mmCIF entry with sequence, helices, sheets and N, C-alpha, C, O atoms, coordinates in Angstrom:
data_MODEL
# 
_entry.id   MODEL 
# 
_entity.id                         1 
_entity.type                       polymer 
_entity.pdbx_number_of_molecules   1 
# 
_entity_poly.entity_id                      1 
_entity_poly.type                           'polypeptide(L)' 
_entity_poly.nstd_linkage                   no 
_entity_poly.nstd_monomer                   no 
_entity_poly.pdbx_seq_one_letter_code       
;(UNK)(UNK)(UNK)(UNK)(UNK)(UNK)(UNK)(UNK)(UNK)(UNK)(UNK)(UNK)(UNK)(UNK)(UNK)(UNK)
(UNK)(UNK)(UNK)(UNK)(UNK)(UNK)(UNK)(UNK)(UNK)(UNK)(UNK)(UNK)(UNK)(UNK)(UNK)(UNK)
(UNK)(UNK)(UNK)(UNK)(UNK)(UNK)(UNK)(UNK)(UNK)(UNK)(UNK)(UNK)(UNK)(UNK)(UNK)(UNK)
(UNK)(UNK)(UNK)(UNK)(UNK)
;
_entity_poly.pdbx_seq_one_letter_code_can   XXXXXXXXXXXXXXXXXXXXXXXXXXXXXXXXXXXXXXXXXXXXXXXXXXXXX 
_entity_poly.pdbx_strand_id                 A 
# 
loop_
_entity_poly_seq.entity_id 
_entity_poly_seq.num 
_entity_poly_seq.mon_id 
_entity_poly_seq.hetero 
1 1  UNK n 
1 2  UNK n 
1 3  UNK n 
1 4  UNK n 
1 5  UNK n 
1 6  UNK n 
1 7  UNK n 
1 8  UNK n 
1 9  UNK n 
1 10 UNK n 
1 11 UNK n 
1 12 UNK n 
1 13 UNK n 
1 14 UNK n 
1 15 UNK n 
1 16 UNK n 
1 17 UNK n 
1 18 UNK n 
1 19 UNK n 
1 20 UNK n 
1 21 UNK n 
1 22 UNK n 
1 23 UNK n 
1 24 UNK n 
1 25 UNK n 
1 26 UNK n 
1 27 UNK n 
1 28 UNK n 
1 29 UNK n 
1 30 UNK n 
1 31 UNK n 
1 32 UNK n 
1 33 UNK n 
1 34 UNK n 
1 35 UNK n 
1 36 UNK n 
1 37 UNK n 
1 38 UNK n 
1 39 UNK n 
1 40 UNK n 
1 41 UNK n 
1 42 UNK n 
1 43 UNK n 
1 44 UNK n 
1 45 UNK n 
1 46 UNK n 
1 47 UNK n 
1 48 UNK n 
1 49 UNK n 
1 50 UNK n 
1 51 UNK n 
1 52 UNK n 
1 53 UNK n 
# 
_struct_asym.id          A 
_struct_asym.entity_id   1 
# 
_struct_sheet.id               AA1 
_struct_sheet.type             ? 
_struct_sheet.number_strands   3 
_struct_sheet.details          ? 
# 
loop_
_struct_sheet_order.sheet_id 
_struct_sheet_order.range_id_1 
_struct_sheet_order.range_id_2 
_struct_sheet_order.offset 
_struct_sheet_order.sense 
AA1 1 2 ? anti-parallel 
AA1 2 3 ? anti-parallel 
# 
loop_
_struct_sheet_range.sheet_id 
_struct_sheet_range.id 
_struct_sheet_range.beg_label_comp_id 
_struct_sheet_range.beg_label_asym_id 
_struct_sheet_range.beg_label_seq_id 
_struct_sheet_range.pdbx_beg_PDB_ins_code 
_struct_sheet_range.end_label_comp_id 
_struct_sheet_range.end_label_asym_id 
_struct_sheet_range.end_label_seq_id 
_struct_sheet_range.pdbx_end_PDB_ins_code 
_struct_sheet_range.beg_auth_comp_id 
_struct_sheet_range.beg_auth_asym_id 
_struct_sheet_range.beg_auth_seq_id 
_struct_sheet_range.end_auth_comp_id 
_struct_sheet_range.end_auth_asym_id 
_struct_sheet_range.end_auth_seq_id 
AA1 1 UNK A 15 ? UNK A 18 ? UNK A 15 UNK A 18 
AA1 2 UNK A 23 ? UNK A 26 ? UNK A 23 UNK A 26 
AA1 3 UNK A 31 ? UNK A 34 ? UNK A 31 UNK A 34 
# 
loop_
_atom_site.group_PDB 
_atom_site.id 
_atom_site.type_symbol 
_atom_site.label_atom_id 
_atom_site.label_alt_id 
_atom_site.label_comp_id 
_atom_site.label_asym_id 
_atom_site.label_entity_id 
_atom_site.label_seq_id 
_atom_site.pdbx_PDB_ins_code 
_atom_site.Cartn_x 
_atom_site.Cartn_y 
_atom_site.Cartn_z 
_atom_site.occupancy 
_atom_site.B_iso_or_equiv 
_atom_site.pdbx_formal_charge 
_atom_site.auth_seq_id 
_atom_site.auth_comp_id 
_atom_site.auth_asym_id 
_atom_site.auth_atom_id 
_atom_site.pdbx_PDB_model_num 
ATOM 1   N N  . UNK A 1 1  ? 0.839   -1.189  0.000   1.00 0.00 ? 1  UNK A N  1 
ATOM 2   C CA . UNK A 1 1  ? 0.000   0.000   0.000   1.00 0.00 ? 1  UNK A CA 1 
ATOM 3   C C  . UNK A 1 1  ? 0.876   1.241   0.000   1.00 0.00 ? 1  UNK A C  1 
ATOM 4   O O  . UNK A 1 1  ? 2.013   1.213   0.472   1.00 0.00 ? 1  UNK A O  1 
ATOM 5   N N  . UNK A 1 2  ? 0.352   2.302   -0.519  1.00 0.00 ? 2  UNK A N  1 
ATOM 6   C CA . UNK A 1 2  ? 1.100   3.542   -0.632  1.00 0.00 ? 2  UNK A CA 1 
ATOM 7   C C  . UNK A 1 2  ? 0.606   4.519   0.443   1.00 0.00 ? 2  UNK A C  1 
ATOM 8   O O  . UNK A 1 2  ? -0.561  4.911   0.433   1.00 0.00 ? 2  UNK A O  1 
ATOM 9   N N  . UNK A 1 3  ? 1.491   4.914   1.370   1.00 0.00 ? 3  UNK A N  1 
ATOM 10  C CA . UNK A 1 3  ? 1.071   5.858   2.411   1.00 0.00 ? 3  UNK A CA 1 
ATOM 11  C C  . UNK A 1 3  ? 0.614   7.185   1.815   1.00 0.00 ? 3  UNK A C  1 
ATOM 12  O O  . UNK A 1 3  ? 1.169   7.643   0.817   1.00 0.00 ? 3  UNK A O  1 
ATOM 13  N N  . UNK A 1 4  ? -0.396  7.802   2.422   1.00 0.00 ? 4  UNK A N  1 
ATOM 14  C CA . UNK A 1 4  ? -0.916  9.110   2.011   1.00 0.00 ? 4  UNK A CA 1 
ATOM 15  C C  . UNK A 1 4  ? -1.330  9.137   0.538   1.00 0.00 ? 4  UNK A C  1 
ATOM 16  O O  . UNK A 1 4  ? -1.120  10.132  -0.156  1.00 0.00 ? 4  UNK A O  1 
ATOM 17  N N  . UNK A 1 5  ? -1.916  8.043   0.074   1.00 0.00 ? 5  UNK A N  1 
ATOM 18  C CA . UNK A 1 5  ? -2.344  7.948   -1.324  1.00 0.00 ? 5  UNK A CA 1 
ATOM 19  C C  . UNK A 1 5  ? -3.529  8.879   -1.593  1.00 0.00 ? 5  UNK A C  1 
ATOM 20  O O  . UNK A 1 5  ? -4.348  9.125   -0.708  1.00 0.00 ? 5  UNK A O  1 
ATOM 21  N N  . UNK A 1 6  ? -3.610  9.387   -2.808  1.00 0.00 ? 6  UNK A N  1 
ATOM 22  C CA . UNK A 1 6  ? -4.744  10.218  -3.213  1.00 0.00 ? 6  UNK A CA 1 
ATOM 23  C C  . UNK A 1 6  ? -6.018  9.378   -3.219  1.00 0.00 ? 6  UNK A C  1 
ATOM 24  O O  . UNK A 1 6  ? -5.966  8.169   -3.445  1.00 0.00 ? 6  UNK A O  1 
ATOM 25  N N  . UNK A 1 7  ? -7.135  10.000  -2.977  1.00 0.00 ? 7  UNK A N  1 
ATOM 26  C CA . UNK A 1 7  ? -8.424  9.303   -2.965  1.00 0.00 ? 7  UNK A CA 1 
ATOM 27  C C  . UNK A 1 7  ? -8.994  9.261   -4.386  1.00 0.00 ? 7  UNK A C  1 
ATOM 28  O O  . UNK A 1 7  ? -9.848  10.076  -4.733  1.00 0.00 ? 7  UNK A O  1 
ATOM 29  N N  . UNK A 1 8  ? -8.529  8.324   -5.200  1.00 0.00 ? 8  UNK A N  1 
ATOM 30  C CA . UNK A 1 8  ? -9.037  8.175   -6.564  1.00 0.00 ? 8  UNK A CA 1 
ATOM 31  C C  . UNK A 1 8  ? -10.475 7.690   -6.539  1.00 0.00 ? 8  UNK A C  1 
ATOM 32  O O  . UNK A 1 8  ? -10.843 6.888   -5.681  1.00 0.00 ? 8  UNK A O  1 
ATOM 33  N N  . UNK A 1 9  ? -11.284 8.159   -7.458  1.00 0.00 ? 9  UNK A N  1 
ATOM 34  C CA . UNK A 1 9  ? -12.681 7.732   -7.563  1.00 0.00 ? 9  UNK A CA 1 
ATOM 35  C C  . UNK A 1 9  ? -12.824 6.855   -8.800  1.00 0.00 ? 9  UNK A C  1 
ATOM 36  O O  . UNK A 1 9  ? -13.543 7.196   -9.739  1.00 0.00 ? 9  UNK A O  1 
ATOM 37  N N  . UNK A 1 10 ? -12.140 5.737   -8.786  1.00 0.00 ? 10 UNK A N  1 
ATOM 38  C CA . UNK A 1 10 ? -12.176 4.801   -9.905  1.00 0.00 ? 10 UNK A CA 1 
ATOM 39  C C  . UNK A 1 10 ? -12.728 3.464   -9.412  1.00 0.00 ? 10 UNK A C  1 
ATOM 40  O O  . UNK A 1 10 ? -13.013 3.284   -8.228  1.00 0.00 ? 10 UNK A O  1 
ATOM 41  N N  . UNK A 1 11 ? -12.867 2.550   -10.340 1.00 0.00 ? 11 UNK A N  1 
ATOM 42  C CA . UNK A 1 11 ? -13.329 1.199   -10.039 1.00 0.00 ? 11 UNK A CA 1 
ATOM 43  C C  . UNK A 1 11 ? -12.157 0.390   -9.488  1.00 0.00 ? 11 UNK A C  1 
ATOM 44  O O  . UNK A 1 11 ? -11.043 0.474   -10.004 1.00 0.00 ? 11 UNK A O  1 
ATOM 45  N N  . UNK A 1 12 ? -12.409 -0.391  -8.442  1.00 0.00 ? 12 UNK A N  1 
ATOM 46  C CA . UNK A 1 12 ? -11.368 -1.257  -7.890  1.00 0.00 ? 12 UNK A CA 1 
ATOM 47  C C  . UNK A 1 12 ? -10.832 -2.165  -8.994  1.00 0.00 ? 12 UNK A C  1 
ATOM 48  O O  . UNK A 1 12 ? -11.598 -2.768  -9.746  1.00 0.00 ? 12 UNK A O  1 
ATOM 49  N N  . UNK A 1 13 ? -9.498  -2.255  -9.080  1.00 0.00 ? 13 UNK A N  1 
ATOM 50  C CA . UNK A 1 13 ? -8.852  -3.055  -10.111 1.00 0.00 ? 13 UNK A CA 1 
ATOM 51  C C  . UNK A 1 13 ? -8.424  -2.249  -11.327 1.00 0.00 ? 13 UNK A C  1 
ATOM 52  O O  . UNK A 1 13 ? -7.816  -2.793  -12.249 1.00 0.00 ? 13 UNK A O  1 
ATOM 53  N N  . UNK A 1 14 ? -8.733  -0.965  -11.337 1.00 0.00 ? 14 UNK A N  1 
ATOM 54  C CA . UNK A 1 14 ? -8.391  -0.120  -12.489 1.00 0.00 ? 14 UNK A CA 1 
ATOM 55  C C  . UNK A 1 14 ? -6.994  0.479   -12.318 1.00 0.00 ? 14 UNK A C  1 
ATOM 56  O O  . UNK A 1 14 ? -6.634  0.931   -11.231 1.00 0.00 ? 14 UNK A O  1 
ATOM 57  N N  . UNK A 1 15 ? -6.214  0.477   -13.394 1.00 0.00 ? 15 UNK A N  1 
ATOM 58  C CA . UNK A 1 15 ? -4.886  1.083   -13.394 1.00 0.00 ? 15 UNK A CA 1 
ATOM 59  C C  . UNK A 1 15 ? -5.065  2.603   -13.400 1.00 0.00 ? 15 UNK A C  1 
ATOM 60  O O  . UNK A 1 15 ? -5.700  3.157   -14.298 1.00 0.00 ? 15 UNK A O  1 
ATOM 61  N N  . UNK A 1 16 ? -4.492  3.277   -12.380 1.00 0.00 ? 16 UNK A N  1 
ATOM 62  C CA . UNK A 1 16 ? -4.653  4.726   -12.267 1.00 0.00 ? 16 UNK A CA 1 
ATOM 63  C C  . UNK A 1 16 ? -3.348  5.490   -12.448 1.00 0.00 ? 16 UNK A C  1 
ATOM 64  O O  . UNK A 1 16 ? -3.346  6.721   -12.434 1.00 0.00 ? 16 UNK A O  1 
ATOM 65  N N  . UNK A 1 17 ? -2.237  4.773   -12.617 1.00 0.00 ? 17 UNK A N  1 
ATOM 66  C CA . UNK A 1 17 ? -0.959  5.446   -12.814 1.00 0.00 ? 17 UNK A CA 1 
ATOM 67  C C  . UNK A 1 17 ? 0.141   4.461   -13.162 1.00 0.00 ? 17 UNK A C  1 
ATOM 68  O O  . UNK A 1 17 ? -0.024  3.248   -13.025 1.00 0.00 ? 17 UNK A O  1 
ATOM 69  N N  . UNK A 1 18 ? 1.271   5.001   -13.617 1.00 0.00 ? 18 UNK A N  1 
ATOM 70  C CA . UNK A 1 18 ? 2.431   4.176   -13.946 1.00 0.00 ? 18 UNK A CA 1 
ATOM 71  C C  . UNK A 1 18 ? 3.640   4.708   -13.194 1.00 0.00 ? 18 UNK A C  1 
ATOM 72  O O  . UNK A 1 18 ? 3.731   5.904   -12.920 1.00 0.00 ? 18 UNK A O  1 
ATOM 73  N N  . UNK A 1 19 ? 4.568   3.815   -12.862 1.00 0.00 ? 19 UNK A N  1 
ATOM 74  C CA . UNK A 1 19 ? 5.808   4.187   -12.190 1.00 0.00 ? 19 UNK A CA 1 
ATOM 75  C C  . UNK A 1 19 ? 6.975   3.593   -12.964 1.00 0.00 ? 19 UNK A C  1 
ATOM 76  O O  . UNK A 1 19 ? 6.768   2.843   -13.917 1.00 0.00 ? 19 UNK A O  1 
ATOM 77  N N  . UNK A 1 20 ? 8.191   3.920   -12.565 1.00 0.00 ? 20 UNK A N  1 
ATOM 78  C CA . UNK A 1 20 ? 9.369   3.352   -13.215 1.00 0.00 ? 20 UNK A CA 1 
ATOM 79  C C  . UNK A 1 20 ? 9.456   1.845   -12.976 1.00 0.00 ? 20 UNK A C  1 
ATOM 80  O O  . UNK A 1 20 ? 10.020  1.121   -13.797 1.00 0.00 ? 20 UNK A O  1 
ATOM 81  N N  . UNK A 1 21 ? 8.902   1.367   -11.860 1.00 0.00 ? 21 UNK A N  1 
ATOM 82  C CA . UNK A 1 21 ? 8.981   -0.058  -11.516 1.00 0.00 ? 21 UNK A CA 1 
ATOM 83  C C  . UNK A 1 21 ? 7.756   -0.859  -11.949 1.00 0.00 ? 21 UNK A C  1 
ATOM 84  O O  . UNK A 1 21 ? 7.856   -2.075  -12.112 1.00 0.00 ? 21 UNK A O  1 
ATOM 85  N N  . UNK A 1 22 ? 6.616   -0.223  -12.139 1.00 0.00 ? 22 UNK A N  1 
ATOM 86  C CA . UNK A 1 22 ? 5.387   -0.957  -12.455 1.00 0.00 ? 22 UNK A CA 1 
ATOM 87  C C  . UNK A 1 22 ? 4.232   -0.010  -12.699 1.00 0.00 ? 22 UNK A C  1 
ATOM 88  O O  . UNK A 1 22 ? 4.334   0.911   -13.510 1.00 0.00 ? 22 UNK A O  1 
ATOM 89  N N  . UNK A 1 23 ? 3.112   -0.239  -11.984 1.00 0.00 ? 23 UNK A N  1 
ATOM 90  C CA . UNK A 1 23 ? 1.935   0.589   -12.171 1.00 0.00 ? 23 UNK A CA 1 
ATOM 91  C C  . UNK A 1 23 ? 1.114   0.639   -10.888 1.00 0.00 ? 23 UNK A C  1 
ATOM 92  O O  . UNK A 1 23 ? 1.296   -0.191  -9.997  1.00 0.00 ? 23 UNK A O  1 
ATOM 93  N N  . UNK A 1 24 ? 0.208   1.616   -10.794 1.00 0.00 ? 24 UNK A N  1 
ATOM 94  C CA . UNK A 1 24 ? -0.619  1.863   -9.619  1.00 0.00 ? 24 UNK A CA 1 
ATOM 95  C C  . UNK A 1 24 ? -2.036  1.391   -9.919  1.00 0.00 ? 24 UNK A C  1 
ATOM 96  O O  . UNK A 1 24 ? -2.594  1.699   -10.972 1.00 0.00 ? 24 UNK A O  1 
ATOM 97  N N  . UNK A 1 25 ? -2.618  0.633   -8.972  1.00 0.00 ? 25 UNK A N  1 
ATOM 98  C CA . UNK A 1 25 ? -3.959  0.069   -9.151  1.00 0.00 ? 25 UNK A CA 1 
ATOM 99  C C  . UNK A 1 25 ? -4.856  0.495   -7.992  1.00 0.00 ? 25 UNK A C  1 
ATOM 100 O O  . UNK A 1 25 ? -4.448  0.444   -6.832  1.00 0.00 ? 25 UNK A O  1 
ATOM 101 N N  . UNK A 1 26 ? -6.082  0.915   -8.315  1.00 0.00 ? 26 UNK A N  1 
ATOM 102 C CA . UNK A 1 26 ? -7.085  1.262   -7.310  1.00 0.00 ? 26 UNK A CA 1 
ATOM 103 C C  . UNK A 1 26 ? -7.573  -0.006  -6.641  1.00 0.00 ? 26 UNK A C  1 
ATOM 104 O O  . UNK A 1 26 ? -7.886  -0.986  -7.316  1.00 0.00 ? 26 UNK A O  1 
ATOM 105 N N  . UNK A 1 27 ? -7.641  0.005   -5.307  1.00 0.00 ? 27 UNK A N  1 
ATOM 106 C CA . UNK A 1 27 ? -8.230  -1.101  -4.552  1.00 0.00 ? 27 UNK A CA 1 
ATOM 107 C C  . UNK A 1 27 ? -9.576  -0.633  -4.010  1.00 0.00 ? 27 UNK A C  1 
ATOM 108 O O  . UNK A 1 27 ? -10.038 0.456   -4.350  1.00 0.00 ? 27 UNK A O  1 
ATOM 109 N N  . UNK A 1 28 ? -10.192 -1.435  -3.186  1.00 0.00 ? 28 UNK A N  1 
ATOM 110 C CA . UNK A 1 28 ? -11.486 -1.053  -2.621  1.00 0.00 ? 28 UNK A CA 1 
ATOM 111 C C  . UNK A 1 28 ? -11.438 0.220   -1.807  1.00 0.00 ? 28 UNK A C  1 
ATOM 112 O O  . UNK A 1 28 ? -12.385 1.005   -1.841  1.00 0.00 ? 28 UNK A O  1 
ATOM 113 N N  . UNK A 1 29 ? -10.337 0.450   -1.059  1.00 0.00 ? 29 UNK A N  1 
ATOM 114 C CA . UNK A 1 29 ? -10.276 1.619   -0.183  1.00 0.00 ? 29 UNK A CA 1 
ATOM 115 C C  . UNK A 1 29 ? -8.952  2.378   -0.246  1.00 0.00 ? 29 UNK A C  1 
ATOM 116 O O  . UNK A 1 29 ? -8.742  3.296   0.547   1.00 0.00 ? 29 UNK A O  1 
ATOM 117 N N  . UNK A 1 30 ? -8.056  2.023   -1.165  1.00 0.00 ? 30 UNK A N  1 
ATOM 118 C CA . UNK A 1 30 ? -6.760  2.698   -1.272  1.00 0.00 ? 30 UNK A CA 1 
ATOM 119 C C  . UNK A 1 30 ? -6.202  2.441   -2.665  1.00 0.00 ? 30 UNK A C  1 
ATOM 120 O O  . UNK A 1 30 ? -6.957  2.195   -3.605  1.00 0.00 ? 30 UNK A O  1 
ATOM 121 N N  . UNK A 1 31 ? -4.869  2.499   -2.799  1.00 0.00 ? 31 UNK A N  1 
ATOM 122 C CA . UNK A 1 31 ? -4.204  2.116   -4.040  1.00 0.00 ? 31 UNK A CA 1 
ATOM 123 C C  . UNK A 1 31 ? -2.958  1.314   -3.686  1.00 0.00 ? 31 UNK A C  1 
ATOM 124 O O  . UNK A 1 31 ? -2.421  1.446   -2.587  1.00 0.00 ? 31 UNK A O  1 
ATOM 125 N N  . UNK A 1 32 ? -2.500  0.483   -4.618  1.00 0.00 ? 32 UNK A N  1 
ATOM 126 C CA . UNK A 1 32 ? -1.277  -0.289  -4.435  1.00 0.00 ? 32 UNK A CA 1 
ATOM 127 C C  . UNK A 1 32 ? -0.410  -0.146  -5.679  1.00 0.00 ? 32 UNK A C  1 
ATOM 128 O O  . UNK A 1 32 ? -0.904  0.134   -6.771  1.00 0.00 ? 32 UNK A O  1 
ATOM 129 N N  . UNK A 1 33 ? 0.894   -0.346  -5.490  1.00 0.00 ? 33 UNK A N  1 
ATOM 130 C CA . UNK A 1 33 ? 1.813   -0.354  -6.623  1.00 0.00 ? 33 UNK A CA 1 
ATOM 131 C C  . UNK A 1 33 ? 2.141   -1.804  -6.942  1.00 0.00 ? 33 UNK A C  1 
ATOM 132 O O  . UNK A 1 33 ? 2.572   -2.548  -6.062  1.00 0.00 ? 33 UNK A O  1 
ATOM 133 N N  . UNK A 1 34 ? 1.944   -2.211  -8.180  1.00 0.00 ? 34 UNK A N  1 
ATOM 134 C CA . UNK A 1 34 ? 2.269   -3.554  -8.648  1.00 0.00 ? 34 UNK A CA 1 
ATOM 135 C C  . UNK A 1 34 ? 3.644   -3.481  -9.304  1.00 0.00 ? 34 UNK A C  1 
ATOM 136 O O  . UNK A 1 34 ? 3.843   -2.734  -10.262 1.00 0.00 ? 34 UNK A O  1 
ATOM 137 N N  . UNK A 1 35 ? 4.600   -4.266  -8.779  1.00 0.00 ? 35 UNK A N  1 
ATOM 138 C CA . UNK A 1 35 ? 5.952   -4.245  -9.341  1.00 0.00 ? 35 UNK A CA 1 
ATOM 139 C C  . UNK A 1 35 ? 6.372   -5.613  -9.877  1.00 0.00 ? 35 UNK A C  1 
ATOM 140 O O  . UNK A 1 35 ? 7.360   -5.708  -10.605 1.00 0.00 ? 35 UNK A O  1 
ATOM 141 N N  . UNK A 1 36 ? 5.643   -6.669  -9.532  1.00 0.00 ? 36 UNK A N  1 
ATOM 142 C CA . UNK A 1 36 ? 5.938   -8.007  -10.041 1.00 0.00 ? 36 UNK A CA 1 
ATOM 143 C C  . UNK A 1 36 ? 4.666   -8.531  -10.694 1.00 0.00 ? 36 UNK A C  1 
ATOM 144 O O  . UNK A 1 36 ? 3.635   -8.673  -10.035 1.00 0.00 ? 36 UNK A O  1 
ATOM 145 N N  . UNK A 1 37 ? 4.743   -8.820  -12.003 1.00 0.00 ? 37 UNK A N  1 
ATOM 146 C CA . UNK A 1 37 ? 3.574   -9.319  -12.727 1.00 0.00 ? 37 UNK A CA 1 
ATOM 147 C C  . UNK A 1 37 ? 4.010   -10.030 -14.000 1.00 0.00 ? 37 UNK A C  1 
ATOM 148 O O  . UNK A 1 37 ? 5.133   -9.849  -14.471 1.00 0.00 ? 37 UNK A O  1 
ATOM 149 N N  . UNK A 1 38 ? 3.106   -10.844 -14.553 1.00 0.00 ? 38 UNK A N  1 
ATOM 150 C CA . UNK A 1 38 ? 3.339   -11.520 -15.830 1.00 0.00 ? 38 UNK A CA 1 
ATOM 151 C C  . UNK A 1 38 ? 2.241   -11.092 -16.795 1.00 0.00 ? 38 UNK A C  1 
ATOM 152 O O  . UNK A 1 38 ? 1.063   -11.372 -16.571 1.00 0.00 ? 38 UNK A O  1 
ATOM 153 N N  . UNK A 1 39 ? 2.630   -10.417 -17.860 1.00 0.00 ? 39 UNK A N  1 
ATOM 154 C CA . UNK A 1 39 ? 1.694   -9.996  -18.883 1.00 0.00 ? 39 UNK A CA 1 
ATOM 155 C C  . UNK A 1 39 ? 2.495   -9.645  -20.124 1.00 0.00 ? 39 UNK A C  1 
ATOM 156 O O  . UNK A 1 39 ? 3.441   -8.861  -20.047 1.00 0.00 ? 39 UNK A O  1 
ATOM 157 N N  . UNK A 1 40 ? 2.136   -10.206 -21.256 1.00 0.00 ? 40 UNK A N  1 
ATOM 158 C CA . UNK A 1 40 ? 2.898   -9.991  -22.485 1.00 0.00 ? 40 UNK A CA 1 
ATOM 159 C C  . UNK A 1 40 ? 2.514   -8.688  -23.188 1.00 0.00 ? 40 UNK A C  1 
ATOM 160 O O  . UNK A 1 40 ? 3.275   -8.186  -24.016 1.00 0.00 ? 40 UNK A O  1 
ATOM 161 N N  . UNK A 1 41 ? 1.336   -8.133  -22.864 1.00 0.00 ? 41 UNK A N  1 
ATOM 162 C CA . UNK A 1 41 ? 0.879   -6.920  -23.526 1.00 0.00 ? 41 UNK A CA 1 
ATOM 163 C C  . UNK A 1 41 ? 1.375   -5.655  -22.850 1.00 0.00 ? 41 UNK A C  1 
ATOM 164 O O  . UNK A 1 41 ? 2.235   -5.698  -21.970 1.00 0.00 ? 41 UNK A O  1 
ATOM 165 N N  . UNK A 1 42 ? 0.818   -4.527  -23.276 1.00 0.00 ? 42 UNK A N  1 
ATOM 166 C CA . UNK A 1 42 ? 1.173   -3.229  -22.711 1.00 0.00 ? 42 UNK A CA 1 
ATOM 167 C C  . UNK A 1 42 ? 0.070   -2.790  -21.752 1.00 0.00 ? 42 UNK A C  1 
ATOM 168 O O  . UNK A 1 42 ? -1.103  -2.789  -22.125 1.00 0.00 ? 42 UNK A O  1 
ATOM 169 N N  . UNK A 1 43 ? 0.426   -2.418  -20.528 1.00 0.00 ? 43 UNK A N  1 
ATOM 170 C CA . UNK A 1 43 ? -0.537  -1.964  -19.533 1.00 0.00 ? 43 UNK A CA 1 
ATOM 171 C C  . UNK A 1 43 ? -0.683  -0.451  -19.652 1.00 0.00 ? 43 UNK A C  1 
ATOM 172 O O  . UNK A 1 43 ? 0.304   0.284   -19.657 1.00 0.00 ? 43 UNK A O  1 
ATOM 173 N N  . UNK A 1 44 ? -1.949  0.007   -19.747 1.00 0.00 ? 44 UNK A N  1 
ATOM 174 C CA . UNK A 1 44 ? -2.231  1.433   -19.914 1.00 0.00 ? 44 UNK A CA 1 
ATOM 175 C C  . UNK A 1 44 ? -3.105  1.936   -18.763 1.00 0.00 ? 44 UNK A C  1 
ATOM 176 O O  . UNK A 1 44 ? -3.856  1.165   -18.166 1.00 0.00 ? 44 UNK A O  1 
ATOM 177 N N  . UNK A 1 45 ? -3.004  3.225   -18.458 1.00 0.00 ? 45 UNK A N  1 
ATOM 178 C CA . UNK A 1 45 ? -3.888  3.829   -17.466 1.00 0.00 ? 45 UNK A CA 1 
ATOM 179 C C  . UNK A 1 45 ? -5.327  3.673   -17.950 1.00 0.00 ? 45 UNK A C  1 
ATOM 180 O O  . UNK A 1 45 ? -5.637  3.946   -19.110 1.00 0.00 ? 45 UNK A O  1 
ATOM 181 N N  . UNK A 1 46 ? -6.195  3.235   -17.053 1.00 0.00 ? 46 UNK A N  1 
ATOM 182 C CA . UNK A 1 46 ? -7.600  2.995   -17.396 1.00 0.00 ? 46 UNK A CA 1 
ATOM 183 C C  . UNK A 1 46 ? -7.907  1.524   -17.601 1.00 0.00 ? 46 UNK A C  1 
ATOM 184 O O  . UNK A 1 46 ? -9.071  1.128   -17.561 1.00 0.00 ? 46 UNK A O  1 
ATOM 185 N N  . UNK A 1 47 ? -6.874  0.697   -17.823 1.00 0.00 ? 47 UNK A N  1 
ATOM 186 C CA . UNK A 1 47 ? -7.091  -0.745  -17.963 1.00 0.00 ? 47 UNK A CA 1 
ATOM 187 C C  . UNK A 1 47 ? -7.641  -1.315  -16.661 1.00 0.00 ? 47 UNK A C  1 
ATOM 188 O O  . UNK A 1 47 ? -7.377  -0.779  -15.584 1.00 0.00 ? 47 UNK A O  1 
ATOM 189 N N  . UNK A 1 48 ? -8.394  -2.383  -16.755 1.00 0.00 ? 48 UNK A N  1 
ATOM 190 C CA . UNK A 1 48 ? -8.887  -3.100  -15.590 1.00 0.00 ? 48 UNK A CA 1 
ATOM 191 C C  . UNK A 1 48 ? -8.157  -4.418  -15.451 1.00 0.00 ? 48 UNK A C  1 
ATOM 192 O O  . UNK A 1 48 ? -7.866  -5.079  -16.447 1.00 0.00 ? 48 UNK A O  1 
ATOM 193 N N  . UNK A 1 49 ? -7.857  -4.803  -14.220 1.00 0.00 ? 49 UNK A N  1 
ATOM 194 C CA . UNK A 1 49 ? -7.134  -6.056  -13.979 1.00 0.00 ? 49 UNK A CA 1 
ATOM 195 C C  . UNK A 1 49 ? -8.089  -7.141  -13.511 1.00 0.00 ? 49 UNK A C  1 
ATOM 196 O O  . UNK A 1 49 ? -9.072  -6.872  -12.821 1.00 0.00 ? 49 UNK A O  1 
ATOM 197 N N  . UNK A 1 50 ? -7.782  -8.370  -13.897 1.00 0.00 ? 50 UNK A N  1 
ATOM 198 C CA . UNK A 1 50 ? -8.539  -9.541  -13.459 1.00 0.00 ? 50 UNK A CA 1 
ATOM 199 C C  . UNK A 1 50 ? -7.544  -10.580 -13.002 1.00 0.00 ? 50 UNK A C  1 
ATOM 200 O O  . UNK A 1 50 ? -6.419  -10.630 -13.498 1.00 0.00 ? 50 UNK A O  1 
ATOM 201 N N  . UNK A 1 51 ? -7.950  -11.410 -12.059 1.00 0.00 ? 51 UNK A N  1 
ATOM 202 C CA . UNK A 1 51 ? -7.116  -12.494 -11.560 1.00 0.00 ? 51 UNK A CA 1 
ATOM 203 C C  . UNK A 1 51 ? -7.396  -13.746 -12.393 1.00 0.00 ? 51 UNK A C  1 
ATOM 204 O O  . UNK A 1 51 ? -8.535  -14.209 -12.456 1.00 0.00 ? 51 UNK A O  1 
ATOM 205 N N  . UNK A 1 52 ? -6.373  -14.285 -13.021 1.00 0.00 ? 52 UNK A N  1 
ATOM 206 C CA . UNK A 1 52 ? -6.523  -15.490 -13.855 1.00 0.00 ? 52 UNK A CA 1 
ATOM 207 C C  . UNK A 1 52 ? -5.684  -16.606 -13.278 1.00 0.00 ? 52 UNK A C  1 
ATOM 208 O O  . UNK A 1 52 ? -4.624  -16.933 -13.810 1.00 0.00 ? 52 UNK A O  1 
ATOM 209 N N  . UNK A 1 53 ? -6.158  -17.199 -12.179 1.00 0.00 ? 53 UNK A N  1 
ATOM 210 C CA . UNK A 1 53 ? -5.415  -18.300 -11.543 1.00 0.00 ? 53 UNK A CA 1 
ATOM 211 C C  . UNK A 1 53 ? -5.718  -19.603 -12.214 1.00 0.00 ? 53 UNK A C  1 
ATOM 212 O O  . UNK A 1 53 ? -5.186  -20.640 -11.817 1.00 0.00 ? 53 UNK A O  1 
# 
């Protein structure tokens, strides 16, 4: 979790930003930075994430 995160008004699971290490995703009540992931495509702000276990 990111301390003092902005209160984004997006859907949980939506990409709301990018960083040098990964990207920022809206959760139910905060945001998290994803730095380890497997995806062959390009992740863009506004994309929605799904869990494919």
